PALO-119957 format. One line per field, with one value per atom (N, C-alpha, C, O): residue in three letters; atom name; x, y, z; residue number from 1. Coordinates in nm, 3 decimals. Atoms other than C-alpha are relative to their C-alpha. Example, Ala and Ser with C-alpha at 12.3 -4.5 7.8 and 13.67 -1.06 7.14 Angstrom:
2
residuo c(ALA | ALA | ALA | ALA | SER | SER | SER | SER)
atomo c(N | CA | C | O | N | CA | C | O)
east c(0.089 | 1.230 | 0.090 | 0.194 | -0.082 | 1.367 | -0.077 | -0.026)
north c(-0.119 | -0.450 | 0.120 | 0.118 | -0.119 | -0.106 | 0.109 | 0.220)
up c(0.000 | 0.780 | 0.000 | 0.066 | -0.006 | 0.714 | 0.073 | 0.090)
num c(1 | 1 | 1 | 1 | 2 | 2 | 2 | 2)
END
This chain:
87
residuo c(MET | MET | MET | MET | ALA | ALA | ALA | ALA | ARG | ARG | ARG | ARG | ARG | ARG | ARG | ARG | THR | THR | THR | THR | ALA | ALA | ALA | ALA | ARG | ARG | ARG | ARG | LYS | LYS | LYS | LYS | ARG | ARG | ARG | ARG | ALA | ALA | ALA | ALA | GLY | GLY | GLY | GLY | ARG | ARG | ARG | ARG | THR | THR | THR | THR | ARG | ARG | ARG | ARG | LEU | LEU | LEU | LEU | ARG | ARG | ARG | ARG | GLN | GLN | GLN | GLN | VAL | VAL | VAL | VAL | ARG | ARG | ARG | ARG | ARG | ARG | ARG | ARG | ARG | ARG | ARG | ARG | LYS | LYS | LYS | LYS | ARG | ARG | ARG | ARG | GLY | GLY | GLY | GLY | ILE | ILE | ILE | ILE | ARG | ARG | ARG | ARG | PRO | PRO | PRO | PRO | LEU | LEU | LEU | LEU | ARG | ARG | ARG | ARG | ASN | ASN | ASN | ASN | ARG | ARG | ARG | ARG | ARG | ARG | ARG | ARG | ARG | ARG | ARG | ARG | THR | THR | THR | THR | ARG | ARG | ARG | ARG | ARG | ARG | ARG | ARG | ARG | ARG | ARG | ARG | THR | THR | THR | THR | LEU | LEU | LEU | LEU | LYS | LYS | LYS | LYS | THR | THR | THR | THR | GLY | GLY | GLY | GLY | ARG | ARG | ARG | ARG | ARG | ARG | ARG | ARG | ARG | ARG | ARG | ARG | ARG | ARG | ARG | ARG | VAL | VAL | VAL | VAL | VAL | VAL | VAL | VAL | ARG | ARG | ARG | ARG | PRO | PRO | PRO | PRO | ARG | ARG | ARG | ARG | PRO | PRO | PRO | PRO | ARG | ARG | ARG | ARG | GLY | GLY | GLY | GLY | TYR | TYR | TYR | TYR | LYS | LYS | LYS | LYS | GLN | GLN | GLN | GLN | ILE | ILE | ILE | ILE | TYR | TYR | TYR | TYR | ASN | ASN | ASN | ASN | ASP | ASP | ASP | ASP | ALA | ALA | ALA | ALA | PHE | PHE | PHE | PHE | ASP | ASP | ASP | ASP | LYS | LYS | LYS | LYS | ALA | ALA | ALA | ALA | TYR | TYR | TYR | TYR | ASN | ASN | ASN | ASN | GLU | GLU | GLU | GLU | GLY | GLY | GLY | GLY | PHE | PHE | PHE | PHE | ALA | ALA | ALA | ALA | ALA | ALA | ALA | ALA | GLY | GLY | GLY | GLY | PHE | PHE | PHE | PHE | ALA | ALA | ALA | ALA | LYS | LYS | LYS | LYS | GLY | GLY | GLY | GLY | LEU | LEU | LEU | LEU | GLN | GLN | GLN | GLN | ASP | ASP | ASP | ASP | GLY | GLY | GLY | GLY | GLY | GLY | GLY | GLY | ALA | ALA | ALA | ALA | PRO | PRO | PRO | PRO | GLN | GLN | GLN | GLN | GLY | GLY | GLY | GLY)
atomo c(N | CA | C | O | N | CA | C | O | N | CA | C | O | N | CA | C | O | N | CA | C | O | N | CA | C | O | N | CA | C | O | N | CA | C | O | N | CA | C | O | N | CA | C | O | N | CA | C | O | N | CA | C | O | N | CA | C | O | N | CA | C | O | N | CA | C | O | N | CA | C | O | N | CA | C | O | N | CA | C | O | N | CA | C | O | N | CA | C | O | N | CA | C | O | N | CA | C | O | N | CA | C | O | N | CA | C | O | N | CA | C | O | N | CA | C | O | N | CA | C | O | N | CA | C | O | N | CA | C | O | N | CA | C | O | N | CA | C | O | N | CA | C | O | N | CA | C | O | N | CA | C | O | N | CA | C | O | N | CA | C | O | N | CA | C | O | N | CA | C | O | N | CA | C | O | N | CA | C | O | N | CA | C | O | N | CA | C | O | N | CA | C | O | N | CA | C | O | N | CA | C | O | N | CA | C | O | N | CA | C | O | N | CA | C | O | N | CA | C | O | N | CA | C | O | N | CA | C | O | N | CA | C | O | N | CA | C | O | N | CA | C | O | N | CA | C | O | N | CA | C | O | N | CA | C | O | N | CA | C | O | N | CA | C | O | N | CA | C | O | N | CA | C | O | N | CA | C | O | N | CA | C | O | N | CA | C | O | N | CA | C | O | N | CA | C | O | N | CA | C | O | N | CA | C | O | N | CA | C | O | N | CA | C | O | N | CA | C | O | N | CA | C | O | N | CA | C | O | N | CA | C | O | N | CA | C | O | N | CA | C | O | N | CA | C | O | N | CA | C | O | N | CA | C | O | N | CA | C | O | N | CA | C | O | N | CA | C | O | N | CA | C | O | N | CA | C | O | N | CA | C | O | N | CA | C | O | N | CA | C | O)
east c(0.115 | -0.015 | 0.084 | 0.065 | -0.104 | 0.271 | 0.074 | 0.086 | -0.045 | 0.431 | -0.107 | -0.073 | 0.045 | 0.150 | -0.084 | -0.141 | -0.056 | 0.125 | 0.122 | 0.129 | -0.126 | 0.433 | -0.003 | 0.045 | -0.006 | 0.390 | -0.124 | -0.151 | 0.113 | 0.093 | 0.080 | 0.045 | -0.036 | 0.308 | 0.076 | 0.107 | -0.106 | 0.560 | -0.092 | -0.055 | 0.053 | 0.278 | -0.089 | -0.176 | 0.041 | 0.207 | -0.124 | -0.110 | 0.155 | -0.160 | -0.024 | -0.083 | 0.023 | -0.142 | 0.111 | 0.228 | -0.119 | 0.025 | 0.072 | 0.007 | -0.065 | 0.293 | 0.079 | 0.122 | -0.096 | 0.469 | 0.115 | 0.117 | -0.173 | 0.884 | 0.025 | 0.029 | -0.101 | 1.034 | 0.161 | 0.236 | -0.147 | 1.385 | 0.040 | -0.048 | -0.081 | 1.638 | 0.115 | 0.199 | -0.109 | 1.843 | 0.180 | 0.185 | -0.085 | 2.203 | 0.084 | 0.047 | -0.064 | 2.426 | 0.125 | 0.192 | -0.086 | 2.697 | 0.125 | 0.214 | -0.108 | 2.915 | 0.006 | -0.088 | 0.075 | 2.991 | -0.030 | -0.020 | -0.009 | 2.935 | 0.044 | 0.042 | -0.145 | 3.170 | 0.029 | 0.138 | -0.043 | 3.130 | -0.029 | -0.144 | 0.002 | 3.167 | -0.092 | -0.209 | 0.032 | 3.102 | -0.142 | -0.177 | 0.135 | 2.750 | -0.148 | -0.270 | 0.150 | 2.610 | -0.071 | -0.187 | 0.088 | 2.495 | -0.130 | -0.239 | 0.082 | 2.288 | -0.106 | -0.226 | 0.082 | 2.148 | -0.079 | -0.159 | 0.069 | 2.027 | -0.089 | -0.164 | 0.112 | 1.828 | -0.045 | 0.033 | 0.064 | 1.613 | -0.082 | -0.171 | 0.031 | 1.508 | -0.180 | -0.260 | 0.159 | 1.141 | -0.004 | -0.106 | 0.010 | 1.220 | 0.063 | 0.055 | -0.039 | 1.386 | -0.115 | -0.231 | 0.065 | 1.283 | -0.036 | 0.047 | 0.006 | 1.087 | 0.057 | 0.114 | -0.070 | 1.183 | -0.085 | -0.192 | 0.131 | 1.017 | 0.031 | 0.134 | -0.028 | 0.932 | -0.004 | -0.113 | 0.048 | 0.979 | -0.121 | -0.145 | 0.123 | 0.675 | -0.008 | 0.104 | -0.003 | 0.605 | -0.003 | -0.061 | -0.034 | 0.691 | -0.083 | -0.040 | 0.028 | 0.463 | 0.025 | -0.015 | -0.072 | 0.641 | 0.106 | 0.143 | -0.124 | 0.901 | -0.086 | -0.057 | 0.082 | 0.664 | -0.047 | -0.110 | 0.052 | 0.556 | 0.155 | 0.153 | -0.150 | 0.983 | 0.002 | 0.010 | 0.006 | 0.969 | -0.039 | 0.027 | 0.058 | 0.734 | 0.027 | 0.022 | 0.013 | 0.789 | 0.161 | 0.188 | -0.108 | 1.146 | -0.017 | 0.021 | 0.030 | 1.054 | -0.068 | -0.042 | 0.039 | 0.850 | 0.102 | 0.080 | -0.080 | 1.134 | 0.105 | 0.197 | -0.106 | 1.355 | -0.079 | -0.006 | 0.042 | 1.097 | -0.031 | -0.020 | -0.018 | 1.024 | 0.077 | 0.051 | -0.102 | 1.360 | -0.016 | -0.124 | -0.017 | 1.466 | -0.079 | -0.170 | 0.014 | 1.420 | -0.158 | -0.232 | 0.148 | 1.076 | -0.076 | -0.167 | 0.062 | 0.953 | 0.015 | -0.062 | 0.018 | 1.045 | -0.100 | -0.158 | 0.043 | 0.894 | -0.174 | -0.262 | 0.089 | 0.604 | -0.067 | -0.171 | 0.052 | 0.605 | -0.038 | -0.106 | 0.030 | 0.605 | -0.124 | -0.174 | 0.111 | 0.298 | -0.088 | -0.166 | 0.064 | 0.127 | 0.006 | -0.085 | 0.040 | 0.179 | 0.046 | 0.022 | -0.040 | 0.360 | -0.080 | -0.181 | -0.001 | 0.304 | -0.145 | -0.145 | 0.100 | -0.076 | 0.036 | 0.135 | -0.050 | -0.062 | -0.103 | -0.213 | 0.069 | -0.110 | 0.053 | -0.009)
north c(-0.085 | -0.006 | 0.156 | 0.254 | -0.102 | 0.214 | 0.059 | 0.171 | -0.059 | 0.187 | 0.023 | 0.039 | -0.025 | 0.246 | 0.133 | 0.164 | -0.115 | 0.585 | 0.104 | 0.223 | -0.037 | 0.672 | -0.006 | 0.094 | -0.033 | 0.607 | 0.109 | 0.143 | -0.092 | 0.850 | 0.099 | 0.203 | -0.116 | 1.095 | 0.037 | 0.157 | -0.041 | 1.076 | 0.059 | 0.097 | -0.016 | 1.135 | -0.078 | -0.045 | 0.079 | 0.827 | -0.084 | -0.122 | 0.059 | 0.673 | -0.130 | -0.214 | 0.125 | 0.389 | -0.125 | -0.113 | 0.106 | 0.022 | -0.008 | 0.008 | -0.031 | 0.021 | -0.175 | -0.215 | 0.117 | -0.330 | 0.037 | 0.066 | -0.044 | -0.250 | -0.124 | -0.202 | 0.132 | -0.503 | -0.002 | 0.069 | -0.012 | -0.574 | 0.038 | 0.018 | 0.061 | -0.537 | -0.085 | -0.069 | 0.107 | -0.815 | 0.032 | 0.020 | -0.031 | -0.728 | -0.129 | -0.246 | 0.115 | -0.940 | -0.035 | 0.055 | 0.042 | -1.158 | 0.092 | 0.128 | -0.139 | -0.904 | 0.121 | 0.197 | -0.110 | -0.617 | 0.108 | 0.097 | -0.091 | -0.330 | 0.112 | 0.217 | -0.021 | -0.207 | 0.160 | 0.192 | -0.142 | 0.204 | 0.040 | 0.079 | -0.082 | 0.325 | 0.103 | 0.109 | -0.113 | 0.635 | 0.042 | 0.158 | -0.005 | 0.599 | -0.073 | -0.063 | 0.069 | 0.360 | 0.097 | 0.101 | -0.126 | 0.669 | 0.025 | -0.021 | -0.016 | 0.760 | -0.149 | -0.136 | 0.073 | 0.438 | -0.064 | -0.156 | 0.007 | 0.420 | 0.068 | 0.020 | -0.107 | 0.728 | 0.038 | 0.120 | -0.039 | 0.774 | 0.124 | 0.117 | -0.094 | 1.123 | 0.021 | -0.005 | -0.030 | 1.220 | -0.078 | -0.065 | 0.036 | 1.008 | 0.059 | 0.017 | -0.068 | 1.245 | 0.036 | 0.067 | -0.055 | 1.319 | 0.126 | 0.216 | -0.153 | 1.617 | 0.019 | -0.062 | -0.053 | 1.850 | 0.017 | 0.077 | 0.003 | 1.808 | 0.152 | 0.219 | -0.137 | 2.125 | -0.027 | -0.068 | 0.035 | 2.076 | 0.063 | 0.183 | 0.014 | 2.057 | 0.136 | 0.144 | -0.110 | 2.374 | -0.061 | -0.170 | 0.016 | 2.354 | 0.079 | 0.193 | -0.113 | 2.505 | 0.008 | 0.089 | -0.011 | 2.413 | 0.129 | 0.201 | -0.131 | 2.674 | 0.155 | 0.237 | -0.165 | 2.991 | -0.005 | 0.099 | -0.037 | 2.931 | 0.035 | 0.128 | -0.001 | 2.897 | 0.157 | 0.245 | -0.158 | 3.220 | 0.103 | 0.180 | -0.133 | 3.432 | -0.018 | 0.087 | -0.026 | 3.306 | 0.063 | 0.113 | -0.102 | 3.448 | 0.100 | 0.177 | -0.166 | 3.773 | 0.072 | 0.187 | -0.014 | 3.767 | -0.003 | 0.081 | 0.008 | 3.692 | 0.118 | 0.124 | -0.041 | 3.920 | 0.163 | 0.262 | -0.131 | 4.229 | -0.010 | 0.090 | 0.006 | 4.075 | -0.050 | -0.133 | 0.084 | 4.009 | -0.177 | -0.236 | 0.076 | 3.705 | -0.149 | -0.211 | 0.152 | 3.369 | -0.002 | -0.099 | 0.004 | 3.503 | -0.015 | -0.095 | -0.013 | 3.585 | -0.099 | -0.088 | 0.101 | 3.296 | -0.140 | -0.209 | 0.064 | 3.068 | 0.056 | -0.028 | -0.048 | 3.287 | -0.030 | -0.088 | 0.020 | 3.309 | -0.164 | -0.211 | 0.193 | 2.907 | -0.047 | -0.136 | -0.037 | 2.933 | 0.013 | -0.082 | -0.050 | 3.114 | -0.041 | -0.006 | 0.087 | 2.927 | 0.045 | 0.012 | -0.142 | 3.222 | 0.145 | 0.140 | -0.142 | 3.555 | 0.013 | -0.047 | 0.067 | 3.619 | 0.059 | 0.131 | -0.014 | 3.661 | 0.159 | 0.188 | -0.120 | 4.037 | 0.132 | 0.235)
up c(0.009 | -0.005 | -0.026 | -0.099 | -0.018 | 0.087 | -0.155 | -0.205 | 0.147 | -0.258 | -0.072 | -0.189 | 0.103 | -0.417 | -0.018 | -0.123 | -0.050 | -0.243 | -0.026 | 0.005 | -0.022 | -0.289 | -0.185 | -0.238 | 0.143 | -0.699 | -0.027 | -0.142 | 0.052 | -0.683 | 0.057 | 0.001 | -0.006 | -0.529 | -0.064 | -0.060 | 0.093 | -0.783 | -0.144 | -0.255 | 0.195 | -1.055 | -0.083 | -0.163 | 0.108 | -1.193 | 0.095 | 0.211 | -0.065 | -1.096 | -0.045 | 0.022 | 0.010 | -1.314 | 0.022 | -0.012 | -0.013 | -1.209 | -0.137 | -0.240 | 0.114 | -1.464 | 0.025 | 0.133 | 0.024 | -1.560 | -0.068 | -0.187 | 0.124 | -1.650 | 0.024 | 0.120 | 0.055 | -1.844 | 0.024 | -0.043 | -0.044 | -1.679 | -0.144 | -0.228 | 0.104 | -1.975 | 0.042 | 0.131 | -0.088 | -1.924 | -0.066 | -0.188 | -0.030 | -1.913 | -0.134 | -0.132 | 0.074 | -2.192 | 0.045 | 0.095 | -0.055 | -2.101 | -0.033 | 0.044 | 0.061 | -2.302 | 0.046 | 0.023 | -0.051 | -2.110 | -0.173 | -0.295 | 0.096 | -2.284 | -0.054 | 0.009 | 0.075 | -2.538 | -0.035 | -0.084 | 0.041 | -2.585 | 0.127 | 0.147 | -0.148 | -2.229 | -0.059 | -0.023 | -0.020 | -2.372 | -0.027 | -0.007 | 0.042 | -2.482 | 0.137 | 0.147 | -0.085 | -2.152 | 0.032 | -0.009 | -0.089 | -1.964 | -0.131 | -0.099 | 0.086 | -2.284 | -0.018 | -0.038 | 0.006 | -2.302 | 0.118 | 0.103 | -0.079 | -1.994 | 0.062 | 0.147 | -0.048 | -1.925 | -0.129 | -0.179 | 0.091 | -2.225 | 0.007 | 0.092 | -0.008 | -2.289 | 0.015 | -0.075 | -0.033 | -2.125 | 0.098 | 0.166 | -0.148 | -1.836 | 0.136 | 0.251 | -0.110 | -1.645 | 0.083 | 0.058 | -0.148 | -1.294 | 0.027 | 0.039 | -0.012 | -1.242 | 0.123 | 0.197 | -0.120 | -0.982 | 0.120 | 0.112 | -0.106 | -0.632 | 0.023 | 0.021 | -0.134 | -0.452 | 0.130 | 0.171 | -0.183 | -0.052 | 0.036 | 0.022 | -0.058 | 0.080 | 0.121 | 0.172 | -0.078 | 0.319 | 0.125 | 0.138 | -0.130 | 0.667 | 0.116 | 0.136 | -0.066 | 0.932 | 0.155 | 0.239 | -0.129 | 1.226 | -0.003 | 0.090 | 0.033 | 1.070 | 0.051 | 0.139 | 0.011 | 1.050 | 0.116 | 0.132 | -0.109 | 1.410 | 0.082 | 0.163 | -0.063 | 1.534 | -0.015 | 0.071 | 0.039 | 1.340 | 0.101 | 0.172 | -0.045 | 1.468 | 0.116 | 0.180 | -0.146 | 1.820 | 0.054 | 0.163 | -0.022 | 1.780 | -0.032 | 0.057 | -0.020 | 1.671 | 0.124 | 0.160 | -0.123 | 1.982 | 0.096 | 0.184 | -0.121 | 2.216 | -0.046 | 0.035 | 0.028 | 2.063 | 0.000 | -0.006 | -0.108 | 2.177 | 0.097 | 0.169 | -0.172 | 2.509 | 0.071 | 0.158 | -0.082 | 2.620 | -0.005 | -0.003 | 0.119 | 2.489 | 0.083 | 0.027 | -0.048 | 2.743 | 0.016 | 0.002 | -0.030 | 2.825 | -0.056 | -0.035 | 0.129 | 2.532 | -0.132 | -0.227 | 0.051 | 2.352 | 0.044 | -0.040 | -0.037 | 2.576 | -0.014 | -0.031 | -0.002 | 2.572 | -0.183 | -0.214 | 0.113 | 2.172 | -0.051 | -0.142 | 0.024 | 2.186 | 0.054 | -0.016 | -0.067 | 2.420 | -0.075 | -0.087 | 0.088 | 2.181 | -0.159 | -0.233 | 0.115 | 1.869 | -0.092 | -0.208 | 0.156 | 1.671 | 0.056 | 0.126 | -0.005 | 1.716 | -0.136 | -0.244 | 0.056 | 1.590 | -0.178 | -0.196 | 0.104 | 1.213 | -0.010 | 0.038 | 0.024 | 1.071 | 0.048 | 0.025)
num c(1 | 1 | 1 | 1 | 2 | 2 | 2 | 2 | 3 | 3 | 3 | 3 | 4 | 4 | 4 | 4 | 5 | 5 | 5 | 5 | 6 | 6 | 6 | 6 | 7 | 7 | 7 | 7 | 8 | 8 | 8 | 8 | 9 | 9 | 9 | 9 | 10 | 10 | 10 | 10 | 11 | 11 | 11 | 11 | 12 | 12 | 12 | 12 | 13 | 13 | 13 | 13 | 14 | 14 | 14 | 14 | 15 | 15 | 15 | 15 | 16 | 16 | 16 | 16 | 17 | 17 | 17 | 17 | 18 | 18 | 18 | 18 | 19 | 19 | 19 | 19 | 20 | 20 | 20 | 20 | 21 | 21 | 21 | 21 | 22 | 22 | 22 | 22 | 23 | 23 | 23 | 23 | 24 | 24 | 24 | 24 | 25 | 25 | 25 | 25 | 26 | 26 | 26 | 26 | 27 | 27 | 27 | 27 | 28 | 28 | 28 | 28 | 29 | 29 | 29 | 29 | 30 | 30 | 30 | 30 | 31 | 31 | 31 | 31 | 32 | 32 | 32 | 32 | 33 | 33 | 33 | 33 | 34 | 34 | 34 | 34 | 35 | 35 | 35 | 35 | 36 | 36 | 36 | 36 | 37 | 37 | 37 | 37 | 38 | 38 | 38 | 38 | 39 | 39 | 39 | 39 | 40 | 40 | 40 | 40 | 41 | 41 | 41 | 41 | 42 | 42 | 42 | 42 | 43 | 43 | 43 | 43 | 44 | 44 | 44 | 44 | 45 | 45 | 45 | 45 | 46 | 46 | 46 | 46 | 47 | 47 | 47 | 47 | 48 | 48 | 48 | 48 | 49 | 49 | 49 | 49 | 50 | 50 | 50 | 50 | 51 | 51 | 51 | 51 | 52 | 52 | 52 | 52 | 53 | 53 | 53 | 53 | 54 | 54 | 54 | 54 | 55 | 55 | 55 | 55 | 56 | 56 | 56 | 56 | 57 | 57 | 57 | 57 | 58 | 58 | 58 | 58 | 59 | 59 | 59 | 59 | 60 | 60 | 60 | 60 | 61 | 61 | 61 | 61 | 62 | 62 | 62 | 62 | 63 | 63 | 63 | 63 | 64 | 64 | 64 | 64 | 65 | 65 | 65 | 65 | 66 | 66 | 66 | 66 | 67 | 67 | 67 | 67 | 68 | 68 | 68 | 68 | 69 | 69 | 69 | 69 | 70 | 70 | 70 | 70 | 71 | 71 | 71 | 71 | 72 | 72 | 72 | 72 | 73 | 73 | 73 | 73 | 74 | 74 | 74 | 74 | 75 | 75 | 75 | 75 | 76 | 76 | 76 | 76 | 77 | 77 | 77 | 77 | 78 | 78 | 78 | 78 | 79 | 79 | 79 | 79 | 80 | 80 | 80 | 80 | 81 | 81 | 81 | 81 | 82 | 82 | 82 | 82 | 83 | 83 | 83 | 83 | 84 | 84 | 84 | 84 | 85 | 85 | 85 | 85 | 86 | 86 | 86 | 86 | 87 | 87 | 87 | 87)
END
């Protein structure tokens, strides 16, 4: 199940059967073209945007509050409030 969700997250919803290419007994003769053989154009991975992280925002707001109201007490207060109110 986890594999299926991972596949979905990668943008592939269809279940694909992949045929493994059999490696010959002889090694690849031309070393220069080996990489070209393994990666066909269009099979490049999409660049993944990092997912937004909510906790970072809370910590940033807590730090802002801390600097305004004396560090140790302000930071603790900021974290208790879940960060400063937005706006």
